[in-house]
C-alpha atoms as one frame of an Amber mdcrd trajectory, in Angstrom:
protein
  -4.916  18.804  22.194  -1.779  16.826  23.077   0.909  15.129  21.023   2.346
  11.705  21.599   5.018   9.867  19.630   3.869   6.570  18.264   6.792   4.798
  20.044   4.985   5.433  23.369   2.028   3.415  22.016   3.542   0.701  19.887
   6.471  -1.092  18.388   7.044  -1.642  14.676   8.623  -3.969  12.163   9.199
  -3.220   8.492  10.497  -4.663   5.288   9.964  -4.669   1.552   7.407  -5.934
  -0.861   9.031  -5.174  -4.244   8.924  -1.392  -4.679   6.609  -0.965  -1.630
   7.559  -0.771   2.050   5.557  -2.877   4.497   5.293  -1.417   8.026   3.567
  -3.299  10.839   2.614  -1.366  14.011   1.695  -3.371  17.142   0.038  -1.612
  20.053   1.512  -2.042  23.516  -1.944  -2.444  25.083  -5.665  -2.318  24.223
  -5.988   1.396  24.941  -3.039   2.266  22.745  -4.703   0.183  19.979  -7.825
   2.308  20.186  -5.731   5.438  19.715  -3.817   3.903  16.846  -7.072   2.856
  15.155  -8.464   6.363  15.545  -5.464   8.527  14.660  -2.932   6.494  12.677
  -4.647   6.824   9.299  -3.246   6.441   5.760  -3.238  10.224   5.167  -1.284
  10.774   8.454   1.257   8.100   7.447   1.443   9.442   3.889   2.264  12.919
   5.225   4.899  11.559   7.616   6.655   9.693   4.727   5.915  12.330   2.027
   9.533  12.642   0.981   9.934   8.947   0.172   6.424   7.560  -0.491   5.390
   8.460  -3.986   2.359   6.180  -4.214  -0.709   5.562  -2.058  -0.683   4.259
   1.527  -2.950   1.358   2.429  -3.862   0.232   5.998  -4.883  -3.263   7.011
  -6.302  -3.751  10.485  -5.410  -6.810  12.546  -7.500  -6.409  15.713  -6.881
  -9.932  17.001  -3.223  -8.984  17.565  -3.800  -5.232  18.223  -1.932  -4.282
  15.099  -2.188  -2.387  11.866  -0.135  -2.920   8.732   0.689  -0.231   6.217
   1.805  -0.642   2.666   3.656   2.431   1.399   3.561   2.049  -2.398   6.441
   3.337  -4.506   8.642   4.094  -1.534  11.749   2.064  -2.277  12.933   3.401
  -5.579  12.395   0.119  -7.390  13.299  -2.289  -4.570  16.437  -3.850  -3.150
  18.039  -4.896  -6.414  17.152  -1.811  -8.475  17.451   1.100  -6.112  20.307
   3.417  -5.178  18.513   4.346  -1.878  20.351   3.732   1.358  17.494   1.544
   2.662  16.056   0.013  -0.514  14.448  -2.746   1.501  12.534  -0.601   3.998
  14.188  -1.996   7.080  14.358   1.402   8.803  10.848   2.465   7.953   9.432
   0.935  11.133  11.801   2.993  13.238  10.846   6.121  11.243   7.176   5.311
  11.768   7.677   5.249  15.548   8.882   8.857  15.449   5.543  10.001  14.095
   3.573  12.227  16.465  -0.183  11.918  16.633  -2.501  14.501  18.052  -4.841
  13.237  20.721  -7.252  14.929  23.128  -6.065  16.066  26.543  -8.435  13.494
  28.104  -6.878  10.682  26.041  -3.423  11.887  27.024  -4.363  11.756  30.731
  -5.742   8.242  30.339  -2.441   7.136  28.790  -0.765   7.883  32.152  -2.731
   4.887  33.606  -0.794   2.472  31.465
């Protein structure tokens, strides 16, 4: 098994939806999208954000633009106008998502070198 940081596969954008953080992840290419689809699951994201995400994590697939969108429920301490959190609007959650490491097979890792 090999590890790869998500930032090698994608870029991200994030913001707030009330008390939930919204994180969009867009793959850099079609192969990266297949890896993201396979390995970037709600349980993996929930574990990565376990210190701030108190609710469930939902994933929405957007294959036409090689993207996935995550909603991290109860992750903003009430939202921008209610929270004492440094980032009560979730603007840095996309950057934090890109630091997530996913485990892939050695063969998948080798194929990544082609891109």
